[in-house]
N, CA, C, O and the ligand as a Tripos MOL2 file, in Angstrom:
@<TRIPOS>MOLECULE
protein
  309   307    78     0     0
PROTEIN
NO_CHARGES

@<TRIPOS>ATOM
      1 N          17.1850 -128.0240  -28.0710 N.3       1 MET1
      2 CA         18.4660 -127.1710  -28.1170 C.3       1 MET1
      3 C          19.2220 -127.3250  -29.4150 C.2       1 MET1
      4 O          19.3290 -128.4460  -29.9120 O.2       1 MET1
      5 N          19.7270 -126.3130  -29.9640 N.am      2 ALA2
      6 CA         20.1690 -126.5250  -31.2200 C.3       2 ALA2
      7 C          21.6100 -127.1250  -30.9840 C.2       2 ALA2
      8 O          22.3350 -126.6620  -30.1040 O.2       2 ALA2
      9 N          21.9950 -128.1450  -31.7780 N.am      3 ASN3
     10 CA         23.2150 -128.7670  -31.6620 C.3       3 ASN3
     11 C          24.1120 -128.4570  -32.6990 C.2       3 ASN3
     12 O          24.6760 -129.3740  -33.2950 O.2       3 ASN3
     13 N          24.3160 -127.2660  -32.9920 N.am      4 ARG4
     14 CA         24.9880 -126.7320  -34.1120 C.3       4 ARG4
     15 C          25.8250 -125.5160  -33.8650 C.2       4 ARG4
     16 O          25.3170 -124.6030  -33.2150 O.2       4 ARG4
     17 N          26.9340 -125.4090  -34.2680 N.am      5 ILE5
     18 CA         27.8610 -124.1790  -33.9000 C.3       5 ILE5
     19 C          28.0070 -123.5150  -35.3550 C.2       5 ILE5
     20 O          28.1030 -124.1560  -36.4010 O.2       5 ILE5
     21 N          28.0060 -122.2350  -35.2480 N.am      6 THR6
     22 CA         28.1540 -121.3800  -36.4820 C.3       6 THR6
     23 C          29.2640 -120.3890  -36.0850 C.2       6 THR6
     24 O          29.2050 -119.7470  -35.0360 O.2       6 THR6
     25 N          30.3250 -120.2850  -37.0040 N.am      7 CYS7
     26 CA         31.1790 -119.2680  -36.6550 C.3       7 CYS7
     27 C          30.6360 -118.0150  -37.1400 C.2       7 CYS7
     28 O          30.3300 -117.9190  -38.3290 O.2       7 CYS7
     29 N          30.4780 -117.0000  -36.3020 N.am      8 PRO8
     30 CA         29.9030 -115.7100  -36.7940 C.3       8 PRO8
     31 C          30.6760 -114.8960  -37.6730 C.2       8 PRO8
     32 O          30.2170 -113.9290  -38.2800 O.2       8 PRO8
     33 N          31.9620 -115.3320  -37.7410 N.am      9 ASN9
     34 CA         32.7980 -114.5200  -38.7400 C.3       9 ASN9
     35 C          32.8650 -115.0510  -40.1240 C.2       9 ASN9
     36 O          32.7620 -114.3150  -41.1050 O.2       9 ASN9
     37 N          33.0490 -116.4020  -40.2000 N.am     10 CYS10
     38 CA         33.1820 -116.9120  -41.7870 C.3      10 CYS10
     39 C          31.8880 -117.9380  -41.9310 C.2      10 CYS10
     40 O          31.6220 -118.4490  -43.0190 O.2      10 CYS10
     41 N          31.2200 -118.1570  -40.9080 N.am     11 GLY11
     42 CA         29.9200 -119.2180  -41.1810 C.3      11 GLY11
     43 C          30.3480 -120.4420  -41.2720 C.2      11 GLY11
     44 O          29.5620 -121.2620  -41.7470 O.2      11 GLY11
     45 N          31.6360 -120.8760  -40.8660 N.am     12 ARG12
     46 CA         31.8100 -122.2550  -40.6900 C.3      12 ARG12
     47 C          30.8720 -123.1040  -39.7470 C.2      12 ARG12
     48 O          30.6750 -122.7110  -38.5970 O.2      12 ARG12
     49 N          30.2920 -124.2620  -40.2190 N.am     13 ILE13
     50 CA         29.4730 -125.0810  -39.2080 C.3      13 ILE13
     51 C          30.0960 -126.2580  -38.8180 C.2      13 ILE13
     52 O          29.5300 -127.0060  -38.0200 O.2      13 ILE13
     53 N          31.3270 -126.5530  -39.3360 N.am     14 LYS14
     54 CA         31.7960 -127.9470  -38.8690 C.3      14 LYS14
     55 C          32.9060 -127.6110  -37.6870 C.2      14 LYS14
     56 O          33.9830 -127.0470  -37.8800 O.2      14 LYS14
     57 N          32.4290 -128.0530  -36.5060 N.am     15 PHE15
     58 CA         33.3970 -127.9030  -35.4140 C.3      15 PHE15
     59 C          33.4470 -129.2760  -34.7880 C.2      15 PHE15
     60 O          32.5050 -130.0600  -34.9050 O.2      15 PHE15
     61 N          34.5050 -129.5530  -34.1480 N.am     16 ASP16
     62 CA         34.7080 -130.8450  -33.2070 C.3      16 ASP16
     63 C          34.6890 -130.3520  -31.8760 C.2      16 ASP16
     64 O          35.5640 -129.5470  -31.5580 O.2      16 ASP16
     65 N          33.8260 -130.7070  -31.0370 N.am     17 LEU17
     66 CA         33.7690 -130.3350  -29.7250 C.3      17 LEU17
     67 C          34.9460 -130.8250  -28.8900 C.2      17 LEU17
     68 O          35.2780 -130.3160  -27.8200 O.2      17 LEU17
     69 N          35.6080 -131.9660  -29.5360 N.am     18 HIS18
     70 CA         36.7980 -132.3910  -28.6160 C.3      18 HIS18
     71 C          37.9530 -131.3750  -28.6570 C.2      18 HIS18
     72 O          38.9080 -131.4070  -27.8820 O.2      18 HIS18
     73 N          37.7590 -130.3870  -29.7250 N.am     19 ASP19
     74 CA         38.9690 -129.4940  -29.7640 C.3      19 ASP19
     75 C          38.5680 -128.1650  -29.0700 C.2      19 ASP19
     76 O          39.0530 -127.0950  -29.4380 O.2      19 ASP19
     77 N          37.7400 -128.2510  -28.1380 N.am     20 TYR20
     78 CA         37.4380 -126.9900  -27.3200 C.3      20 TYR20
     79 C          38.5620 -126.5100  -26.6070 C.2      20 TYR20
     80 O          39.4730 -127.2380  -26.2120 O.2      20 TYR20
     81 N          38.4860 -125.0060  -26.4030 N.am     21 GLU21
     82 CA         39.5440 -124.3330  -25.6710 C.3      21 GLU21
     83 C          39.1070 -124.2840  -24.2210 C.2      21 GLU21
     84 O          39.9010 -124.3590  -23.2840 O.2      21 GLU21
     85 N          37.9030 -124.1640  -24.1040 N.am     22 SER22
     86 CA         37.3950 -124.1430  -22.6560 C.3      22 SER22
     87 C          36.0180 -124.6130  -22.6630 C.2      22 SER22
     88 O          35.3460 -124.4080  -23.6740 O.2      22 SER22
     89 N          35.5100 -125.2210  -21.6610 N.am     23 MET23
     90 CA         34.2400 -125.8370  -21.4500 C.3      23 MET23
     91 C          33.7370 -125.4450  -19.9960 C.2      23 MET23
     92 O          34.3730 -125.7550  -18.9890 O.2      23 MET23
     93 N          32.6170 -124.7800  -19.9690 N.am     24 ILE24
     94 CA         32.1150 -124.4740  -18.6610 C.3      24 ILE24
     95 C          30.8050 -125.1930  -18.5840 C.2      24 ILE24
     96 O          29.8560 -124.9520  -19.3290 O.2      24 ILE24
     97 N          30.8170 -126.1660  -17.5570 N.am     25 VAL25
     98 CA         29.7100 -127.1790  -17.4420 C.3      25 VAL25
     99 C          28.3290 -126.4070  -16.7540 C.2      25 VAL25
    100 O          28.3000 -125.7780  -15.6960 O.2      25 VAL25
    101 N          27.4050 -126.6180  -17.5350 N.am     26 ILE26
    102 CA         26.1820 -125.9940  -17.0510 C.3      26 ILE26
    103 C          25.2910 -126.8560  -16.2780 C.2      26 ILE26
    104 O          24.6880 -126.4560  -15.2830 O.2      26 ILE26
    105 N          25.2000 -128.2100  -16.8080 N.am     27 ASP27
    106 CA         24.5610 -129.3150  -15.9990 C.3      27 ASP27
    107 C          25.0560 -130.5160  -16.5170 C.2      27 ASP27
    108 O          25.9420 -130.4310  -17.3680 O.2      27 ASP27
    109 N          24.6650 -131.5970  -16.1780 N.am     28 ASP28
    110 CA         25.2610 -132.8790  -16.3920 C.3      28 ASP28
    111 C          25.3700 -133.2690  -17.8620 C.2      28 ASP28
    112 O          26.0620 -134.2040  -18.2670 O.2      28 ASP28
    113 N          24.6760 -132.5220  -18.5740 N.am     29 ARG29
    114 CA         24.5210 -132.8620  -20.0860 C.3      29 ARG29
    115 C          24.9250 -131.7790  -21.0260 C.2      29 ARG29
    116 O          25.2510 -131.9700  -22.1970 O.2      29 ARG29
    117 N          24.8710 -130.4730  -20.3400 N.am     30 HIS30
    118 CA         25.3940 -129.4480  -21.3850 C.3      30 HIS30
    119 C          26.5900 -128.5470  -20.7150 C.2      30 HIS30
    120 O          26.8760 -128.5530  -19.5180 O.2      30 HIS30
    121 N          27.1950 -127.8110  -21.6840 N.am     31 ALA31
    122 CA         28.2770 -127.0280  -21.3330 C.3      31 ALA31
    123 C          28.3500 -125.9080  -22.3980 C.2      31 ALA31
    124 O          27.8510 -125.9680  -23.5210 O.2      31 ALA31
    125 N          29.1140 -124.7830  -21.8220 N.am     32 LEU32
    126 CA         29.4070 -123.6640  -22.7610 C.3      32 LEU32
    127 C          30.7030 -123.9280  -23.3340 C.2      32 LEU32
    128 O          31.6980 -123.8410  -22.6140 O.2      32 LEU32
    129 N          30.8130 -124.2750  -24.6870 N.am     33 PHE33
    130 CA         32.0180 -124.7140  -25.2020 C.3      33 PHE33
    131 C          32.5950 -123.4870  -26.0160 C.2      33 PHE33
    132 O          31.9070 -122.8430  -26.8080 O.2      33 PHE33
    133 N          33.8420 -123.2420  -25.7620 N.am     34 SER34
    134 CA         34.4350 -122.1480  -26.4860 C.3      34 SER34
    135 C          35.4460 -122.8750  -27.5720 C.2      34 SER34
    136 O          36.1930 -123.7200  -27.0780 O.2      34 SER34
    137 N          35.5380 -122.6850  -28.7410 N.am     35 LEU35
    138 CA         36.1580 -123.2690  -29.7680 C.3      35 LEU35
    139 C          36.9710 -122.1890  -30.6570 C.2      35 LEU35
    140 O          36.5080 -121.0710  -30.8780 O.2      35 LEU35
    141 N          38.0670 -122.5680  -31.0850 N.am     36 ARG36
    142 CA         38.8050 -121.6130  -32.1000 C.3      36 ARG36
    143 C          38.4700 -122.1330  -33.4720 C.2      36 ARG36
    144 O          38.7470 -123.2790  -33.8250 O.2      36 ARG36
    145 N          37.8920 -121.2890  -34.1970 N.am     37 CYS37
    146 CA         37.4190 -121.6210  -35.7220 C.3      37 CYS37
    147 C          38.7710 -122.0660  -36.4830 C.2      37 CYS37
    148 O          39.7230 -121.2880  -36.5370 O.2      37 CYS37
    149 N          38.8130 -123.1980  -37.0000 N.am     38 PRO38
    150 CA         39.9190 -123.5460  -37.7880 C.3      38 PRO38
    151 C          40.1390 -122.7250  -39.0640 C.2      38 PRO38
    152 O          41.2760 -122.6590  -39.5310 O.2      38 PRO38
    153 N          39.2400 -122.1730  -39.5780 N.am     39 THR39
    154 CA         39.1210 -121.4070  -40.6630 C.3      39 THR39
    155 C          39.7840 -119.9850  -40.5430 C.2      39 THR39
    156 O          40.7520 -119.5880  -41.1910 O.2      39 THR39
    157 N          39.1000 -119.3220  -39.6220 N.am     40 CYS40
    158 CA         39.4440 -117.8750  -39.4980 C.3      40 CYS40
    159 C          40.1490 -117.5710  -38.1290 C.2      40 CYS40
    160 O          40.7230 -116.4940  -37.9720 O.2      40 CYS40
    161 N          40.1130 -118.3810  -37.2830 N.am     41 GLY41
    162 CA         40.8170 -118.2800  -35.8680 C.3      41 GLY41
    163 C          39.8250 -117.5350  -35.0110 C.2      41 GLY41
    164 O          40.2710 -117.2370  -33.9030 O.2      41 GLY41
    165 N          38.6230 -117.1760  -35.2500 N.am     42 GLN42
    166 CA         37.7340 -116.5930  -34.3730 C.3      42 GLN42
    167 C          37.3020 -117.5750  -33.2190 C.2      42 GLN42
    168 O          37.2140 -118.7900  -33.3980 O.2      42 GLN42
    169 N          37.0670 -117.0140  -32.1400 N.am     43 THR43
    170 CA         36.6480 -117.8300  -30.8950 C.3      43 THR43
    171 C          35.1080 -118.0530  -30.8860 C.2      43 THR43
    172 O          34.3330 -117.1000  -30.9640 O.2      43 THR43
    173 N          34.7530 -119.1500  -30.8030 N.am     44 VAL44
    174 CA         33.1740 -119.1730  -30.9950 C.3      44 VAL44
    175 C          32.6930 -119.9790  -29.7560 C.2      44 VAL44
    176 O          33.1470 -121.0900  -29.4810 O.2      44 VAL44
    177 N          31.8660 -119.4230  -29.1230 N.am     45 SER45
    178 CA         31.1550 -119.9880  -27.9820 C.3      45 SER45
    179 C          29.8070 -120.3440  -28.2160 C.2      45 SER45
    180 O          29.0230 -119.6460  -28.8600 O.2      45 SER45
    181 N          29.4960 -121.6030  -27.6090 N.am     46 SER46
    182 CA         28.0390 -122.1810  -27.8670 C.3      46 SER46
    183 C          27.7380 -123.2400  -26.8010 C.2      46 SER46
    184 O          28.5690 -124.0120  -26.3230 O.2      46 SER46
    185 N          26.4120 -123.1710  -26.4900 N.am     47 VAL47
    186 CA         25.9900 -124.2070  -25.4720 C.3      47 VAL47
    187 C          25.7180 -125.4390  -26.2030 C.2      47 VAL47
    188 O          24.9280 -125.3810  -27.1460 O.2      47 VAL47
    189 N          26.3300 -126.6720  -25.8570 N.am     48 GLN48
    190 CA         26.1720 -127.8660  -26.4840 C.3      48 GLN48
    191 C          26.0390 -128.9640  -25.5570 C.2      48 GLN48
    192 O          26.4340 -128.8970  -24.3930 O.2      48 GLN48
    193 N          25.4680 -130.0040  -26.0820 N.am     49 ALA49
    194 CA         25.3690 -131.1630  -25.3360 C.3      49 ALA49
    195 C          26.8110 -131.7910  -25.3910 C.2      49 ALA49
    196 O          27.5840 -131.7890  -26.3490 O.2      49 ALA49
    197 N          26.9960 -132.3420  -24.1030 N.am     50 ILE50
    198 CA         28.3490 -132.6610  -23.9020 C.3      50 ILE50
    199 C          28.4930 -134.2010  -24.6620 C.2      50 ILE50
    200 O          27.6220 -135.0360  -24.4180 O.2      50 ILE50
    201 N          29.4950 -134.5050  -25.4850 N.am     51 PRO51
    202 CA         29.5680 -135.7430  -26.1630 C.3      51 PRO51
    203 C          29.7820 -136.7170  -25.1030 C.2      51 PRO51
    204 O          30.3600 -136.3690  -24.0740 O.2      51 PRO51
    205 N          29.3760 -137.8780  -25.2630 N.am     52 LEU52
    206 CA         29.4800 -139.1150  -24.2360 C.3      52 LEU52
    207 C          30.8680 -139.2160  -23.8170 C.2      52 LEU52
    208 O          31.1100 -139.3030  -22.6130 O.2      52 LEU52
    209 N          31.7780 -139.2140  -24.6450 N.am     53 ASP53
    210 CA         33.0700 -139.5220  -24.3380 C.3      53 ASP53
    211 C          33.9490 -138.4190  -23.4310 C.2      53 ASP53
    212 O          34.9660 -138.5900  -22.7600 O.2      53 ASP53
    213 N          33.1340 -137.1990  -23.6860 N.am     54 LEU54
    214 CA         33.7990 -136.1640  -22.8830 C.3      54 LEU54
    215 C          33.1730 -135.9380  -21.4590 C.2      54 LEU54
    216 O          33.6110 -135.0710  -20.7030 O.2      54 LEU54
    217 N          32.0960 -136.7860  -21.1250 N.am     55 ARG55
    218 CA         31.4100 -136.5820  -20.0010 C.3      55 ARG55
    219 C          32.2770 -137.2570  -18.8950 C.2      55 ARG55
    220 O          32.1450 -136.8340  -17.7470 O.2      55 ARG55
    221 N          33.0610 -138.1650  -19.1170 N.am     56 GLU56
    222 CA         33.8620 -138.7880  -18.1980 C.3      56 GLU56
    223 C          34.9530 -137.7900  -17.6600 C.2      56 GLU56
    224 O          35.2540 -137.7150  -16.4690 O.2      56 GLU56
    225 N          35.5180 -137.0280  -18.6650 N.am     57 GLU57
    226 CA         36.4910 -136.0710  -18.4600 C.3      57 GLU57
    227 C          35.7620 -134.9470  -17.4500 C.2      57 GLU57
    228 O          36.3100 -134.4550  -16.4630 O.2      57 GLU57
    229 N          34.5860 -134.6910  -17.8530 N.am     58 VAL58
    230 CA         33.8600 -133.5580  -17.0420 C.3      58 VAL58
    231 C          33.7100 -134.0040  -15.6690 C.2      58 VAL58
    232 O          33.8710 -133.2460  -14.7120 O.2      58 VAL58
    233 N          33.4070 -135.2120  -15.5670 N.am     59 ARG59
    234 CA         33.0030 -135.8460  -14.1510 C.3      59 ARG59
    235 C          34.3710 -135.6560  -13.3310 C.2      59 ARG59
    236 O          34.3300 -135.2280  -12.1780 O.2      59 ARG59
    237 N          35.4840 -135.9580  -13.9050 N.am     60 PHE60
    238 CA         36.8810 -135.8500  -13.2600 C.3      60 PHE60
    239 C          37.0260 -134.4620  -12.8260 C.2      60 PHE60
    240 O          37.3680 -134.1530  -11.6840 O.2      60 PHE60
    241 N          36.7370 -133.5610  -13.8390 N.am     61 ALA61
    242 CA         37.0480 -132.0900  -13.6270 C.3      61 ALA61
    243 C          36.1640 -131.7190  -12.5180 C.2      61 ALA61
    244 O          36.6300 -130.9660  -11.6640 O.2      61 ALA61
    245 N          35.0200 -132.1120  -12.4080 N.am     62 ALA62
    246 CA         33.9940 -131.5880  -11.5660 C.3      62 ALA62
    247 C          34.5100 -132.0780  -10.1100 C.2      62 ALA62
    248 O          34.4280 -131.3040   -9.1560 O.2      62 ALA62
    249 N          34.9800 -133.2280   -9.9770 N.am     63 ILE63
    250 CA         35.3520 -133.7240   -8.8410 C.3      63 ILE63
    251 C          36.5820 -133.0250   -8.1380 C.2      63 ILE63
    252 O          36.6520 -132.8090   -6.9280 O.2      63 ILE63
    253 N          37.6080 -132.6820   -9.1410 N.am     64 GLU64
    254 CA         38.6040 -131.9620   -8.8260 C.3      64 GLU64
    255 C          38.1940 -130.4620   -8.1300 C.2      64 GLU64
    256 O          38.6840 -130.0100   -7.0940 O.2      64 GLU64
    257 N          37.2760 -129.8880   -8.8890 N.am     65 VAL65
    258 CA         37.0140 -128.5740   -8.2910 C.3      65 VAL65
    259 C          36.0210 -128.5520   -7.2410 C.2      65 VAL65
    260 O          35.6310 -127.5050   -6.7230 O.2      65 VAL65
    261 N          35.5760 -129.8020   -6.8980 N.am     66 GLY66
    262 CA         34.6130 -129.9010   -5.8360 C.3      66 GLY66
    263 C          33.2820 -129.6660   -6.1470 C.2      66 GLY66
    264 O          32.4970 -129.4870   -5.2160 O.2      66 GLY66
    265 N          32.8470 -129.6310   -7.4290 N.am     67 ALA67
    266 CA         31.5360 -129.2060   -7.7960 C.3      67 ALA67
    267 C          30.6410 -130.3720   -8.0680 C.2      67 ALA67
    268 O          31.0440 -131.2300   -8.8530 O.2      67 ALA67
    269 N          29.4690 -130.4960   -7.5020 N.am     68 GLY68
    270 CA         28.7870 -131.6700   -7.6300 C.3      68 GLY68
    271 C          28.0450 -131.6540   -9.0360 C.2      68 GLY68
    272 O          27.3470 -130.6990   -9.3770 O.2      68 GLY68
    273 N          28.2310 -132.7030   -9.7770 N.am     69 MET69
    274 CA         27.6290 -132.7880  -11.1350 C.3      69 MET69
    275 C          26.1010 -133.4070  -10.7760 C.2      69 MET69
    276 O          25.1320 -133.1830  -11.5010 O.2      69 MET69
    277 N          26.0440 -134.0740   -9.7660 N.am     70 GLY70
    278 CA         24.4960 -134.4990   -9.4250 C.3      70 GLY70
    279 C          23.6590 -133.5540   -8.7030 C.2      70 GLY70
    280 O          24.0470 -132.4140   -8.4460 O.2      70 GLY70
    281 N          22.5610 -133.9880   -8.3830 N.am     71 ARG71
    282 CA         21.7560 -133.0660   -7.6030 C.3      71 ARG71
    283 C          21.7410 -133.2630   -6.2590 C.2      71 ARG71
    284 O          20.6600 -133.3400   -5.6750 O.2      71 ARG71
    285 N          22.8700 -133.3650   -5.6230 N.am     72 SER72
    286 CA         22.7590 -134.1090   -4.2390 C.3      72 SER72
    287 C          22.6260 -132.7280   -3.3140 C.2      72 SER72
    288 O          23.3300 -131.7230   -3.4080 O.2      72 SER72
    289 N          21.6760 -132.9340   -2.5240 N.am     73 ASN73
    290 CA         21.1230 -131.9240   -1.5720 C.3      73 ASN73
    291 C          22.2170 -131.7940   -0.4930 C.2      73 ASN73
    292 O          22.6700 -132.8260    0.0020 O.2      73 ASN73
    293 N          22.6210 -130.7120   -0.1410 N.am     74 ARG74
    294 CA         23.3780 -130.4380    0.9240 C.3      74 ARG74
    295 C          22.4950 -130.1580    2.2190 C.2      74 ARG74
    296 O          21.8650 -129.1090    2.3520 O.2      74 ARG74
    297 N          22.5000 -131.0890    3.0790 N.am     75 SER75
    298 CA         21.6080 -130.9560    4.3610 C.3      75 SER75
    299 C          22.4910 -130.7570    5.6820 C.2      75 SER75
    300 O          22.0250 -130.9360    6.8070 O.2      75 SER75
    301 N          23.6380 -130.4200    5.4670 N.am     76 GLU76
    302 CA         24.4130 -129.9840    6.4100 C.3      76 GLU76
    303 C          23.9830 -128.5320    6.9390 C.2      76 GLU76
    304 O          23.7340 -127.6530    6.1130 O.2      76 GLU76
    305 N          23.9000 -128.2920    8.2410 N.am     77 GLU77
    306 CA         23.5590 -126.7990    8.5720 C.3      77 GLU77
    307 C          24.4960 -126.3850    9.6590 C.2      77 GLU77
    308 O          24.4450 -125.2430   10.1150 O.2      77 GLU77
    309 ZN         35.3640 -118.8210  -38.7710 Zn       78 ZN78
@<TRIPOS>BOND
     1     1     2 1
     2     2     3 1
     3     3     4 2
     4     3     5 am
     5     5     6 1
     6     6     7 1
     7     7     8 2
     8     7     9 am
     9     9    10 1
    10    10    11 1
    11    11    12 2
    12    11    13 am
    13    13    14 1
    14    14    15 1
    15    15    16 2
    16    15    17 am
    17    17    18 1
    18    18    19 1
    19    19    20 2
    20    19    21 am
    21    21    22 1
    22    22    23 1
    23    23    24 2
    24    23    25 am
    25    25    26 1
    26    26    27 1
    27    27    28 2
    28    27    29 am
    29    29    30 1
    30    30    31 1
    31    31    32 2
    32    31    33 am
    33    33    34 1
    34    34    35 1
    35    35    36 2
    36    35    37 am
    37    37    38 1
    38    38    39 1
    39    39    40 2
    40    39    41 am
    41    41    42 1
    42    42    43 1
    43    43    44 2
    44    43    45 am
    45    45    46 1
    46    46    47 1
    47    47    48 2
    48    47    49 am
    49    49    50 1
    50    50    51 1
    51    51    52 2
    52    51    53 am
    53    53    54 1
    54    54    55 1
    55    55    56 2
    56    55    57 am
    57    57    58 1
    58    58    59 1
    59    59    60 2
    60    59    61 am
    61    61    62 1
    62    62    63 1
    63    63    64 2
    64    63    65 am
    65    65    66 1
    66    66    67 1
    67    67    68 2
    68    67    69 am
    69    69    70 1
    70    70    71 1
    71    71    72 2
    72    71    73 am
    73    73    74 1
    74    74    75 1
    75    75    76 2
    76    75    77 am
    77    77    78 1
    78    78    79 1
    79    79    80 2
    80    79    81 am
    81    81    82 1
    82    82    83 1
    83    83    84 2
    84    83    85 am
    85    85    86 1
    86    86    87 1
    87    87    88 2
    88    87    89 am
    89    89    90 1
    90    90    91 1
    91    91    92 2
    92    91    93 am
    93    93    94 1
    94    94    95 1
    95    95    96 2
    96    95    97 am
    97    97    98 1
    98    98    99 1
    99    99   100 2
   100    99   101 am
   101   101   102 1
   102   102   103 1
   103   103   104 2
   104   103   105 am
   105   105   106 1
   106   106   107 1
   107   107   108 2
   108   107   109 am
   109   109   110 1
   110   110   111 1
   111   111   112 2
   112   111   113 am
   113   113   114 1
   114   114   115 1
   115   115   116 2
   116   115   117 am
   117   117   118 1
   118   118   119 1
   119   119   120 2
   120   119   121 am
   121   121   122 1
   122   122   123 1
   123   123   124 2
   124   123   125 am
   125   125   126 1
   126   126   127 1
   127   127   128 2
   128   127   129 am
   129   129   130 1
   130   130   131 1
   131   131   132 2
   132   131   133 am
   133   133   134 1
   134   134   135 1
   135   135   136 2
   136   135   137 am
   137   137   138 1
   138   138   139 1
   139   139   140 2
   140   139   141 am
   141   141   142 1
   142   142   143 1
   143   143   144 2
   144   143   145 am
   145   145   146 1
   146   146   147 1
   147   147   148 2
   148   147   149 am
   149   149   150 1
   150   150   151 1
   151   151   152 2
   152   151   153 am
   153   153   154 1
   154   154   155 1
   155   155   156 2
   156   155   157 am
   157   157   158 1
   158   158   159 1
   159   159   160 2
   160   159   161 am
   161   161   162 1
   162   162   163 1
   163   163   164 2
   164   163   165 am
   165   165   166 1
   166   166   167 1
   167   167   168 2
   168   167   169 am
   169   169   170 1
   170   170   171 1
   171   171   172 2
   172   171   173 am
   173   173   174 1
   174   174   175 1
   175   175   176 2
   176   175   177 am
   177   177   178 1
   178   178   179 1
   179   179   180 2
   180   179   181 am
   181   181   182 1
   182   182   183 1
   183   183   184 2
   184   183   185 am
   185   185   186 1
   186   186   187 1
   187   187   188 2
   188   187   189 am
   189   189   190 1
   190   190   191 1
   191   191   192 2
   192   191   193 am
   193   193   194 1
   194   194   195 1
   195   195   196 2
   196   195   197 am
   197   197   198 1
   198   198   199 1
   199   199   200 2
   200   199   201 am
   201   201   202 1
   202   202   203 1
   203   203   204 2
   204   203   205 am
   205   205   206 1
   206   206   207 1
   207   207   208 2
   208   207   209 am
   209   209   210 1
   210   210   211 1
   211   211   212 2
   212   211   213 am
   213   213   214 1
   214   214   215 1
   215   215   216 2
   216   215   217 am
   217   217   218 1
   218   218   219 1
   219   219   220 2
   220   219   221 am
   221   221   222 1
   222   222   223 1
   223   223   224 2
   224   223   225 am
   225   225   226 1
   226   226   227 1
   227   227   228 2
   228   227   229 am
   229   229   230 1
   230   230   231 1
   231   231   232 2
   232   231   233 am
   233   233   234 1
   234   234   235 1
   235   235   236 2
   236   235   237 am
   237   237   238 1
   238   238   239 1
   239   239   240 2
   240   239   241 am
   241   241   242 1
   242   242   243 1
   243   243   244 2
   244   243   245 am
   245   245   246 1
   246   246   247 1
   247   247   248 2
   248   247   249 am
   249   249   250 1
   250   250   251 1
   251   251   252 2
   252   251   253 am
   253   253   254 1
   254   254   255 1
   255   255   256 2
   256   255   257 am
   257   257   258 1
   258   258   259 1
   259   259   260 2
   260   259   261 am
   261   261   262 1
   262   262   263 1
   263   263   264 2
   264   263   265 am
   265   265   266 1
   266   266   267 1
   267   267   268 2
   268   267   269 am
   269   269   270 1
   270   270   271 1
   271   271   272 2
   272   271   273 am
   273   273   274 1
   274   274   275 1
   275   275   276 2
   276   275   277 am
   277   277   278 1
   278   278   279 1
   279   279   280 2
   280   279   281 am
   281   281   282 1
   282   282   283 1
   283   283   284 2
   284   283   285 am
   285   285   286 1
   286   286   287 1
   287   287   288 2
   288   287   289 am
   289   289   290 1
   290   290   291 1
   291   291   292 2
   292   291   293 am
   293   293   294 1
   294   294   295 1
   295   295   296 2
   296   295   297 am
   297   297   298 1
   298   298   299 1
   299   299   300 2
   300   299   301 am
   301   301   302 1
   302   302   303 1
   303   303   304 2
   304   303   305 am
   305   305   306 1
   306   306   307 1
   307   307   308 2
@<TRIPOS>SUBSTRUCTURE
     1 MET1         2 RESIDUE 1 A MET
     2 ALA2         6 RESIDUE 1 A ALA
     3 ASN3        10 RESIDUE 1 A ASN
     4 ARG4        14 RESIDUE 1 A ARG
     5 ILE5        18 RESIDUE 1 A ILE
     6 THR6        22 RESIDUE 1 A THR
     7 CYS7        26 RESIDUE 1 A CYS
     8 PRO8        30 RESIDUE 1 A PRO
     9 ASN9        34 RESIDUE 1 A ASN
    10 CYS10       38 RESIDUE 1 A CYS
    11 GLY11       42 RESIDUE 1 A GLY
    12 ARG12       46 RESIDUE 1 A ARG
    13 ILE13       50 RESIDUE 1 A ILE
    14 LYS14       54 RESIDUE 1 A LYS
    15 PHE15       58 RESIDUE 1 A PHE
    16 ASP16       62 RESIDUE 1 A ASP
    17 LEU17       66 RESIDUE 1 A LEU
    18 HIS18       70 RESIDUE 1 A HIS
    19 ASP19       74 RESIDUE 1 A ASP
    20 TYR20       78 RESIDUE 1 A TYR
    21 GLU21       82 RESIDUE 1 A GLU
    22 SER22       86 RESIDUE 1 A SER
    23 MET23       90 RESIDUE 1 A MET
    24 ILE24       94 RESIDUE 1 A ILE
    25 VAL25       98 RESIDUE 1 A VAL
    26 ILE26      102 RESIDUE 1 A ILE
    27 ASP27      106 RESIDUE 1 A ASP
    28 ASP28      110 RESIDUE 1 A ASP
    29 ARG29      114 RESIDUE 1 A ARG
    30 HIS30      118 RESIDUE 1 A HIS
    31 ALA31      122 RESIDUE 1 A ALA
    32 LEU32      126 RESIDUE 1 A LEU
    33 PHE33      130 RESIDUE 1 A PHE
    34 SER34      134 RESIDUE 1 A SER
    35 LEU35      138 RESIDUE 1 A LEU
    36 ARG36      142 RESIDUE 1 A ARG
    37 CYS37      146 RESIDUE 1 A CYS
    38 PRO38      150 RESIDUE 1 A PRO
    39 THR39      154 RESIDUE 1 A THR
    40 CYS40      158 RESIDUE 1 A CYS
    41 GLY41      162 RESIDUE 1 A GLY
    42 GLN42      166 RESIDUE 1 A GLN
    43 THR43      170 RESIDUE 1 A THR
    44 VAL44      174 RESIDUE 1 A VAL
    45 SER45      178 RESIDUE 1 A SER
    46 SER46      182 RESIDUE 1 A SER
    47 VAL47      186 RESIDUE 1 A VAL
    48 GLN48      190 RESIDUE 1 A GLN
    49 ALA49      194 RESIDUE 1 A ALA
    50 ILE50      198 RESIDUE 1 A ILE
    51 PRO51      202 RESIDUE 1 A PRO
    52 LEU52      206 RESIDUE 1 A LEU
    53 ASP53      210 RESIDUE 1 A ASP
    54 LEU54      214 RESIDUE 1 A LEU
    55 ARG55      218 RESIDUE 1 A ARG
    56 GLU56      222 RESIDUE 1 A GLU
    57 GLU57      226 RESIDUE 1 A GLU
    58 VAL58      230 RESIDUE 1 A VAL
    59 ARG59      234 RESIDUE 1 A ARG
    60 PHE60      238 RESIDUE 1 A PHE
    61 ALA61      242 RESIDUE 1 A ALA
    62 ALA62      246 RESIDUE 1 A ALA
    63 ILE63      250 RESIDUE 1 A ILE
    64 GLU64      254 RESIDUE 1 A GLU
    65 VAL65      258 RESIDUE 1 A VAL
    66 GLY66      262 RESIDUE 1 A GLY
    67 ALA67      266 RESIDUE 1 A ALA
    68 GLY68      270 RESIDUE 1 A GLY
    69 MET69      274 RESIDUE 1 A MET
    70 GLY70      278 RESIDUE 1 A GLY
    71 ARG71      282 RESIDUE 1 A ARG
    72 SER72      286 RESIDUE 1 A SER
    73 ASN73      290 RESIDUE 1 A ASN
    74 ARG74      294 RESIDUE 1 A ARG
    75 SER75      298 RESIDUE 1 A SER
    76 GLU76      302 RESIDUE 1 A GLU
    77 GLU77      306 RESIDUE 1 A GLU
    78 ZN78       309 GROUP 0 **** ****
């Protein structure tokens, strides 16, 4: 998976994932990040590996919304 974000507007490639505006978790390692380009202000969305230090935050957020980050099977019926 490409671990690089490119701004479609100005071509900037340096982004800090920690500056994300929103993050939609896809699985326990990847998320769709939306970032605002510091150069031109364009919002850029890209699927990226979640940085290790953000994973803790993700875990907490997932607990709050009740979304399982793991692959726990629901066997209740
Ligand atoms: Zn830009």
